[in-house]
MOPAC internal coordinates of N, CA, C and O (Angstrom, degrees):
PM7 1SCF
backbone

  N    0.0000 0     0.00 0     0.00 0    0    0    0
  C    1.4464 1     0.00 0     0.00 0    1    0    0
  C    1.5249 1   111.21 1     0.00 0    2    1    0
  O    1.2310 1   119.71 1   140.32 1    3    2    1
  N    1.3016 1   118.16 1   -39.68 1    3    2    1
  C    1.4656 1   120.88 1  -176.37 1    5    3    2
  C    1.5130 1   112.83 1   -89.04 1    6    5    3
  O    1.2310 1   119.34 1  -174.75 1    7    6    5
  N    1.3371 1   118.86 1     5.25 1    7    6    5
  C    1.4591 1   120.23 1   179.92 1    9    7    6
  C    1.5229 1   112.55 1   -82.75 1   10    9    7
  O    1.2310 1   120.31 1  -173.94 1   11   10    9
  N    1.3180 1   117.01 1     6.06 1   11   10    9
  C    1.4584 1   120.99 1   177.97 1   13   11   10
  C    1.5093 1   113.97 1   100.66 1   14   13   11
  O    1.2310 1   119.53 1   173.30 1   15   14   13
  N    1.3253 1   118.50 1    -6.70 1   15   14   13
  C    1.4529 1   120.90 1  -179.89 1   17   15   14
  C    1.5249 1   110.89 1  -135.61 1   18   17   15
  O    1.2310 1   121.47 1   -37.25 1   19   18   17
  N    1.3107 1   114.78 1   142.75 1   19   18   17
  C    1.4574 1   120.85 1   171.23 1   21   19   18
  C    1.5190 1   106.22 1   -96.68 1   22   21   19
  O    1.2310 1   119.64 1   -52.04 1   23   22   21
  N    1.3045 1   118.29 1   127.96 1   23   22   21
  C    1.4548 1   121.92 1  -169.80 1   25   23   22
  C    1.5273 1   115.13 1   -67.63 1   26   25   23
  O    1.2310 1   119.74 1   134.96 1   27   26   25
  N    1.3141 1   118.11 1   -45.04 1   27   26   25
  C    1.4568 1   118.82 1  -169.78 1   29   27   26
  C    1.5236 1   115.52 1  -110.74 1   30   29   27
  O    1.2310 1   120.29 1   142.28 1   31   30   29
  N    1.3020 1   117.05 1   -37.72 1   31   30   29
  C    1.4628 1   118.69 1  -174.60 1   33   31   30
  C    1.5163 1   110.57 1  -156.74 1   34   33   31
  O    1.2310 1   121.42 1   -18.06 1   35   34   33
  N    1.3115 1   114.88 1   161.94 1   35   34   33
  C    1.4578 1   119.86 1   176.03 1   37   35   34
  C    1.5277 1   109.79 1   -74.12 1   38   37   35
  O    1.2310 1   120.23 1   -13.00 1   39   38   37
  N    1.3118 1   117.16 1   167.00 1   39   38   37
  C    1.4670 1   120.42 1   176.50 1   41   39   38
  C    1.5256 1   110.58 1   -64.15 1   42   41   39
  O    1.2310 1   120.48 1   148.82 1   43   42   41
  N    1.3130 1   116.69 1   -31.18 1   43   42   41
  C    1.4609 1   120.51 1   176.00 1   45   43   42
  C    1.5289 1   110.09 1   -66.00 1   46   45   43
  O    1.2310 1   120.15 1   134.12 1   47   46   45
  N    1.3426 1   117.31 1   -45.88 1   47   46   45
  C    1.4679 1   121.33 1   178.23 1   49   47   46
  C    1.5303 1   111.69 1   -61.98 1   50   49   47
  O    1.2310 1   120.72 1   146.00 1   51   50   49
  N    1.3338 1   116.22 1   -34.00 1   51   50   49
  C    1.4685 1   121.12 1   179.97 1   53   51   50
  C    1.5195 1   112.11 1   -80.30 1   54   53   51
  O    1.2310 1   120.39 1  -178.88 1   55   54   53
  N    1.3290 1   116.86 1     1.12 1   55   54   53
  C    1.4574 1   124.17 1   178.99 1   57   55   54
  C    1.5199 1   112.75 1    59.11 1   58   57   55
  O    1.2310 1   121.00 1  -144.41 1   59   58   57
  N    1.3494 1   115.68 1    35.59 1   59   58   57
  C    1.4645 1   120.01 1   173.24 1   61   59   58
  C    1.5138 1   108.90 1   -63.37 1   62   61   59
  O    1.2310 1   120.68 1   142.83 1   63   62   61
  N    1.3041 1   116.31 1   -37.17 1   63   62   61
  C    1.4653 1   121.67 1   173.57 1   65   63   62
  C    1.5150 1   107.16 1  -150.47 1   66   65   63
  O    1.2310 1   121.00 1   -36.55 1   67   66   65
  N    1.3007 1   115.68 1   143.45 1   67   66   65
  C    1.4520 1   119.64 1   176.75 1   69   67   66
  C    1.5120 1   107.59 1   -96.11 1   70   69   67
  O    1.2310 1   120.94 1   -53.74 1   71   70   69
  N    1.3023 1   115.81 1   126.26 1   71   70   69
  C    1.4543 1   119.72 1   173.45 1   73   71   70
  C    1.5208 1   108.46 1  -142.49 1   74   73   71
  O    1.2310 1   120.47 1   -16.13 1   75   74   73
  N    1.2930 1   116.72 1   163.87 1   75   74   73
  C    1.4508 1   122.16 1   179.17 1   77   75   74
  C    1.5197 1   111.02 1  -102.41 1   78   77   75
  O    1.2310 1   120.35 1  -152.75 1   79   78   77
  N    1.2960 1   116.93 1    27.25 1   79   78   77
  C    1.4505 1   123.30 1  -176.04 1   81   79   78
  C    1.5179 1   109.99 1   -89.61 1   82   81   79
  O    1.2310 1   119.92 1   -83.02 1   83   82   81
  N    1.3222 1   117.75 1    96.98 1   83   82   81
  C    1.4560 1   121.07 1  -178.56 1   85   83   82
  C    1.5216 1   112.92 1   -82.44 1   86   85   83
  O    1.2310 1   119.73 1   173.55 1   87   86   85
  N    1.3347 1   118.12 1    -6.45 1   87   86   85
  C    1.4603 1   121.32 1  -178.61 1   89   87   86
  C    1.5210 1   113.48 1  -111.76 1   90   89   87
  O    1.2310 1   119.24 1   176.69 1   91   90   89
  N    1.3217 1   119.05 1    -3.31 1   91   90   89
  C    1.4510 1   121.92 1   178.65 1   93   91   90
  C    1.5075 1   114.33 1    75.38 1   94   93   91
  O    1.2310 1   119.97 1  -152.88 1   95   94   93
  N    1.3314 1   117.66 1    27.12 1   95   94   93
  C    1.4572 1   121.32 1  -176.27 1   97   95   94
  C    1.5250 1   113.96 1   -94.12 1   98   97   95
  O    1.2310 1   119.60 1   160.49 1   99   98   97
  N    1.3289 1   118.38 1   -19.51 1   99   98   97
  C    1.4604 1   119.77 1  -178.53 1  101   99   98
  C    1.5153 1   108.97 1   -71.05 1  102  101   99
  O    1.2310 1   119.45 1   117.72 1  103  102  101
  N    1.2833 1   118.65 1   -62.28 1  103  102  101
  C    1.4540 1   124.03 1   172.28 1  105  103  102
  C    1.5150 1   116.92 1    58.47 1  106  105  103
  O    1.2310 1   121.90 1    13.87 1  107  106  105
  N    1.3407 1   113.97 1  -166.13 1  107  106  105
  C    1.4578 1   121.78 1  -175.87 1  109  107  106
  C    1.5198 1   108.22 1  -149.85 1  110  109  107
  O    1.2310 1   121.49 1   -30.13 1  111  110  109
  N    1.3195 1   114.76 1   149.87 1  111  110  109
  C    1.4664 1   120.56 1   178.85 1  113  111  110
  C    1.5260 1   109.84 1   -74.53 1  114  113  111
  O    1.2310 1   120.00 1   -42.38 1  115  114  113
  N    1.3271 1   117.60 1   137.62 1  115  114  113
  C    1.4546 1   121.19 1   177.96 1  117  115  114
  C    1.5312 1   112.87 1  -125.71 1  118  117  115
  O    1.2310 1   119.90 1   141.72 1  119  118  117
  N    1.3329 1   117.80 1   -38.28 1  119  118  117
  C    1.4628 1   120.63 1  -174.30 1  121  119  118
  C    1.5178 1   112.14 1    66.07 1  122  121  119
  O    1.2310 1   120.59 1  -157.34 1  123  122  121
  N    1.3276 1   116.48 1    22.66 1  123  122  121
  C    1.4618 1   122.02 1  -170.16 1  125  123  122
  C    1.5248 1   111.52 1  -128.27 1  126  125  123
  O    1.2310 1   120.90 1   -41.08 1  127  126  125
  N    1.3184 1   115.88 1   138.92 1  127  126  125
  C    1.4563 1   121.13 1   172.29 1  129  127  126
  C    1.5292 1   109.20 1   -75.94 1  130  129  127
  O    1.2310 1   120.68 1   -12.45 1  131  130  129
  N    1.3242 1   116.30 1   167.55 1  131  130  129
  C    1.4611 1   119.97 1  -177.06 1  133  131  130
  C    1.5227 1   113.00 1   -64.03 1  134  133  131
  O    1.2310 1   119.52 1   160.31 1  135  134  133
  N    1.3356 1   118.52 1   -19.69 1  135  134  133
  C    1.4658 1   120.71 1   177.98 1  137  135  134
  C    1.5288 1   112.49 1   -91.08 1  138  137  135
  O    1.2310 1   120.01 1  -174.31 1  139  138  137
  N    1.3264 1   117.58 1     5.69 1  139  138  137
  C    1.4586 1   122.00 1   176.11 1  141  139  138
  C    1.5190 1   114.88 1    92.09 1  142  141  139
  O    1.2310 1   119.72 1   178.94 1  143  142  141
  N    1.3301 1   118.14 1    -1.06 1  143  142  141
  C    1.4664 1   120.89 1   178.88 1  145  143  142
  C    1.5241 1   110.44 1   -90.78 1  146  145  143
  O    1.2310 1   121.00 1   -17.17 1  147  146  145
  N    1.3074 1   115.69 1   162.83 1  147  146  145
  C    1.4631 1   123.50 1  -179.13 1  149  147  146
  C    1.5257 1   110.41 1   -61.73 1  150  149  147
  O    1.2310 1   120.38 1   -47.69 1  151  150  149
  N    1.3177 1   116.87 1   132.31 1  151  150  149
  C    1.4634 1   121.50 1  -177.46 1  153  151  150
  C    1.5240 1   113.32 1   -86.68 1  154  153  151
  O    1.2310 1   120.35 1   159.97 1  155  154  153
  N    1.3390 1   116.94 1   -20.03 1  155  154  153
  C    1.4572 1   120.14 1  -174.74 1  157  155  154
  C    1.5199 1   113.01 1    86.76 1  158  157  155
  O    1.2310 1   120.11 1   177.17 1  159  158  157
  N    1.3228 1   117.39 1    -2.83 1  159  158  157
  C    1.4598 1   122.30 1   179.45 1  161  159  158
  C    1.5227 1   108.91 1  -117.76 1  162  161  159
  O    1.2310 1   121.05 1   -82.22 1  163  162  161
  N    1.3507 1   115.60 1    97.78 1  163  162  161
  C    1.4634 1   119.46 1  -176.09 1  165  163  162
  C    1.5247 1   112.73 1  -138.63 1  166  165  163
  O    1.2310 1   120.97 1  -143.66 1  167  166  165
  N    1.3261 1   115.74 1    36.34 1  167  166  165
  C    1.4720 1   120.87 1   175.37 1  169  167  166
  C    1.5273 1   112.16 1    50.99 1  170  169  167
  O    1.2310 1   121.74 1  -133.26 1  171  170  169
  N    1.3367 1   114.28 1    46.74 1  171  170  169
  C    1.4669 1   120.27 1   178.64 1  173  171  170
  C    1.5274 1   110.80 1    55.34 1  174  173  171
  O    1.2310 1   121.35 1  -121.51 1  175  174  173
  N    1.3375 1   115.02 1    58.49 1  175  174  173
  C    1.4719 1   122.70 1  -177.84 1  177  175  174
  C    1.5290 1   112.24 1    58.80 1  178  177  175
  O    1.2310 1   120.81 1  -141.71 1  179  178  177
  N    1.3348 1   116.06 1    38.29 1  179  178  177
  C    1.4623 1   125.10 1   178.18 1  181  179  178
  C    1.5215 1   112.90 1    61.18 1  182  181  179
  O    1.2310 1   120.43 1  -153.56 1  183  182  181
  N    1.3298 1   116.79 1    26.44 1  183  182  181
  C    1.4641 1   119.65 1   179.37 1  185  183  182
  C    1.5246 1   112.42 1  -109.48 1  186  185  183
  O    1.2310 1   119.73 1   177.28 1  187  186  185
  N    1.3212 1   118.13 1    -2.72 1  187  186  185
  C    1.4583 1   121.65 1  -174.94 1  189  187  186
  C    1.5195 1   111.60 1  -111.03 1  190  189  187
  O    1.2310 1   121.06 1   -37.91 1  191  190  189
  N    1.3189 1   115.57 1   142.09 1  191  190  189
  C    1.4592 1   120.70 1   172.13 1  193  191  190
  C    1.5314 1   110.32 1  -127.41 1  194  193  191
  O    1.2310 1   120.80 1  -148.25 1  195  194  193
  N    1.3316 1   116.07 1    31.75 1  195  194  193
  C    1.4511 1   120.98 1  -177.98 1  197  195  194
  C    1.5224 1   111.41 1  -100.00 1  198  197  195
  O    1.2310 1   120.74 1   -22.26 1  199  198  197
  N    1.3226 1   116.19 1   157.74 1  199  198  197
  C    1.4556 1   120.89 1  -179.61 1  201  199  198
  C    1.5216 1   112.63 1   -73.25 1  202  201  199
  O    1.2310 1   119.81 1   166.23 1  203  202  201
  N    1.3363 1   117.98 1   -13.77 1  203  202  201
  C    1.4594 1   120.74 1  -179.42 1  205  203  202
  C    1.5223 1   112.96 1   -83.21 1  206  205  203
  O    1.2310 1   119.72 1   164.02 1  207  206  205
  N    1.3228 1   118.14 1   -15.98 1  207  206  205
  C    1.4645 1   122.33 1   175.84 1  209  207  206
  C    1.5273 1   109.14 1  -102.67 1  210  209  207
  O    1.2310 1   120.94 1   -26.97 1  211  210  209
  N    1.3336 1   115.80 1   153.03 1  211  210  209
  C    1.4588 1   120.74 1  -177.85 1  213  211  210
  C    1.5131 1   111.96 1  -125.32 1  214  213  211
  O    1.2310 1   121.36 1   -24.06 1  215  214  213
  N    1.3278 1   115.00 1   155.94 1  215  214  213
  C    1.4578 1   121.58 1   175.59 1  217  215  214
  C    1.5150 1   110.11 1  -139.72 1  218  217  215
  O    1.2310 1   120.75 1   -30.53 1  219  218  217
  N    1.3205 1   116.17 1   149.47 1  219  218  217
  C    1.4599 1   121.23 1   174.78 1  221  219  218
  C    1.5182 1   108.23 1   -84.40 1  222  221  219
  O    1.2310 1   120.67 1   -41.33 1  223  222  221
  N    1.3152 1   116.32 1   138.67 1  223  222  221
  C    1.4618 1   120.32 1  -177.72 1  225  223  222
  C    1.5178 1   110.89 1  -132.70 1  226  225  223
  O    1.2310 1   121.17 1   -20.44 1  227  226  225
  N    1.3464 1   115.36 1   159.56 1  227  226  225
  C    1.4527 1   122.61 1   178.72 1  229  227  226
  C    1.5172 1   110.84 1  -118.50 1  230  229  227
  O    1.2310 1   121.24 1   -16.20 1  231  230  229
  N    1.3259 1   115.24 1   163.80 1  231  230  229
  C    1.4597 1   121.79 1  -176.87 1  233  231  230
  C    1.5282 1   111.54 1  -111.31 1  234  233  231
  O    1.2310 1   120.58 1   -46.34 1  235  234  233
  N    1.3218 1   116.50 1   133.66 1  235  234  233
  C    1.4644 1   122.39 1   177.02 1  237  235  234
  C    1.5262 1   112.06 1   -64.23 1  238  237  235
  O    1.2310 1   120.03 1   156.10 1  239  238  237
  N    1.3280 1   117.54 1   -23.90 1  239  238  237
  C    1.4561 1   120.73 1  -172.92 1  241  239  238
  C    1.5204 1   114.35 1   -92.49 1  242  241  239
  O    1.2310 1   119.46 1   172.41 1  243  242  241
  N    1.3242 1   118.63 1    -7.59 1  243  242  241
  C    1.4676 1   121.55 1  -174.35 1  245  243  242
  C    1.5163 1   113.32 1   -93.78 1  246  245  243
  O    1.2310 1   121.49 1   -33.51 1  247  246  245
  N    1.3286 1   114.75 1   146.49 1  247  246  245
  C    1.4569 1   121.86 1   171.51 1  249  247  246
  C    1.5227 1   110.17 1  -109.79 1  250  249  247
  O    1.2310 1   120.03 1   165.69 1  251  250  249
  N    1.3259 1   117.55 1   -14.31 1  251  250  249
  C    1.4598 1   121.22 1   178.44 1  253  251  250
  C    1.5241 1   109.27 1   -89.60 1  254  253  251
  O    1.2310 1   120.03 1    17.44 1  255  254  253
  N    1.3072 1   117.54 1  -162.56 1  255  254  253
  C    1.4666 1   120.90 1  -174.49 1  257  255  254
  C    1.5231 1   113.60 1   -61.78 1  258  257  255
  O    1.2310 1   119.67 1   163.98 1  259  258  257
  N    1.3256 1   118.23 1   -16.02 1  259  258  257
  C    1.4631 1   120.22 1   179.49 1  261  259  258
  C    1.5250 1   112.64 1   -70.81 1  262  261  259
  O    1.2310 1   119.72 1   169.75 1  263  262  261
  N    1.3235 1   118.13 1   -10.25 1  263  262  261
  C    1.4616 1   119.18 1   178.02 1  265  263  262
  C    1.5216 1   110.18 1   -64.75 1  266  265  263
  O    1.2310 1   120.33 1   152.56 1  267  266  265
  N    1.3344 1   116.98 1   -27.44 1  267  266  265
  C    1.4634 1   120.88 1  -179.08 1  269  267  266
  C    1.5289 1   112.16 1  -118.97 1  270  269  267
  O    1.2310 1   120.08 1   159.29 1  271  270  269
  N    1.3320 1   117.46 1   -20.71 1  271  270  269
  C    1.4611 1   122.23 1  -177.13 1  273  271  270
  C    1.5181 1   109.24 1  -141.35 1  274  273  271
  O    1.2310 1   120.77 1  -105.12 1  275  274  273
  N    1.3285 1   116.14 1    74.88 1  275  274  273
  C    1.4584 1   120.10 1   179.64 1  277  275  274
  C    1.5198 1   110.61 1   -75.62 1  278  277  275
  O    1.2310 1   120.44 1   133.84 1  279  278  277
  N    1.3114 1   116.76 1   -46.16 1  279  278  277
  C    1.4594 1   122.86 1   177.57 1  281  279  278
  C    1.5233 1   108.18 1  -178.73 1  282  281  279
  O    1.2310 1   121.34 1     4.92 1  283  282  281
  N    1.2998 1   115.03 1  -175.08 1  283  282  281
  C    1.4611 1   121.76 1   174.14 1  285  283  282
  C    1.5166 1   107.34 1  -107.73 1  286  285  283
  O    1.2310 1   121.07 1   -43.30 1  287  286  285
  N    1.3309 1   115.56 1   136.70 1  287  286  285
  C    1.4607 1   120.12 1  -174.73 1  289  287  286
  C    1.5227 1   109.56 1  -138.52 1  290  289  287
  O    1.2310 1   120.92 1   -20.63 1  291  290  289
  N    1.3072 1   115.85 1   159.37 1  291  290  289
  C    1.4591 1   122.13 1   178.16 1  293  291  290
  C    1.5242 1   110.93 1   -61.92 1  294  293  291
  O    1.2310 1   120.72 1   -41.28 1  295  294  293
  N    1.3168 1   116.23 1   138.72 1  295  294  293
  C    1.4658 1   121.76 1  -179.11 1  297  295  294
  C    1.5260 1   113.04 1   -69.32 1  298  297  295
  O    1.2310 1   120.19 1   171.54 1  299  298  297
  N    1.3264 1   117.25 1    -8.46 1  299  298  297
  C    1.4590 1   119.80 1   176.95 1  301  299  298
  C    1.5332 1   110.95 1   -77.62 1  302  301  299
  O    1.2310 1   119.85 1   174.79 1  303  302  301
  N    1.3308 1   117.90 1    -5.21 1  303  302  301
  C    1.4656 1   122.57 1   178.94 1  305  303  302
  C    1.5202 1   110.67 1   -82.44 1  306  305  303
  O    1.2310 1   120.80 1   -33.54 1  307  306  305
  N    1.3148 1   116.08 1   146.46 1  307  306  305
  C    1.4679 1   120.80 1   177.55 1  309  307  306
  C    1.5198 1   109.29 1   -83.91 1  310  309  307
  O    1.2310 1   120.70 1   -57.45 1  311  310  309
  N    1.3107 1   116.26 1   122.55 1  311  310  309
  C    1.4546 1   122.51 1   175.99 1  313  311  310
  C    1.5242 1   107.41 1  -142.45 1  314  313  311
  O    1.2310 1   120.74 1   -22.17 1  315  314  313
  N    1.3097 1   116.19 1   157.83 1  315  314  313
  C    1.4565 1   122.39 1   175.44 1  317  315  314
  C    1.5213 1   109.82 1   -79.83 1  318  317  315
  O    1.2310 1   120.74 1   -12.78 1  319  318  317
  N    1.3189 1   116.19 1   167.22 1  319  318  317
  C    1.4605 1   121.83 1   165.34 1  321  319  318
  C    1.5139 1   106.91 1  -109.23 1  322  321  319
  O    1.2310 1   120.64 1   -44.81 1  323  322  321
  N    1.3080 1   116.38 1   135.19 1  323  322  321
  C    1.4589 1   121.45 1   179.54 1  325  323  322
  C    1.5133 1   107.83 1  -118.25 1  326  325  323
  O    1.2310 1   120.49 1   -60.24 1  327  326  325
  N    1.3145 1   116.68 1   119.76 1  327  326  325
  C    1.4591 1   121.18 1  -176.58 1  329  327  326
  C    1.5241 1   110.51 1  -111.65 1  330  329  327
  O    1.2310 1   120.85 1   -39.18 1  331  330  329
  N    1.3107 1   115.97 1   140.82 1  331  330  329
  C    1.4598 1   122.30 1   178.60 1  333  331  330
  C    1.5278 1   109.07 1  -123.09 1  334  333  331
  O    1.2310 1   121.09 1   -32.70 1  335  334  333
  N    1.2868 1   115.51 1   147.30 1  335  334  333
  C    1.4553 1   121.14 1   171.84 1  337  335  334
  C    1.5096 1   106.95 1  -107.14 1  338  337  335
  O    1.2310 1   120.82 1   -53.22 1  339  338  337
  N    1.3132 1   116.04 1   126.78 1  339  338  337
  C    1.4575 1   121.56 1  -177.95 1  341  339  338
  C    1.5071 1   109.13 1  -116.36 1  342  341  339
  O    1.2310 1   120.04 1   -55.65 1  343  342  341
  N    1.3290 1   117.54 1   124.35 1  343  342  341
  C    1.4578 1   122.86 1   178.66 1  345  343  342
  C    1.5054 1   110.09 1  -102.09 1  346  345  343
  O    1.2310 1   120.10 1   180.00 1  347  346  345

């Protein structure tokens, strides 16, 4: 999962969340590069909602590295938070 690719389906296909986003623009904040390491872009430790701070986000519709690292976007944008438990 953290190697940058989802093997079988996108998070949207797996019904992790239902959204009507056919272009993958809603997404969720990750703060993570496609290889699973910290990107350095996390909206000032997730405390900022201003356009001057940035966060890395992922797309519900992607199976490639964009599922966790679609791009960096202004923190003033509305995105979900997606949390995982790793054992």
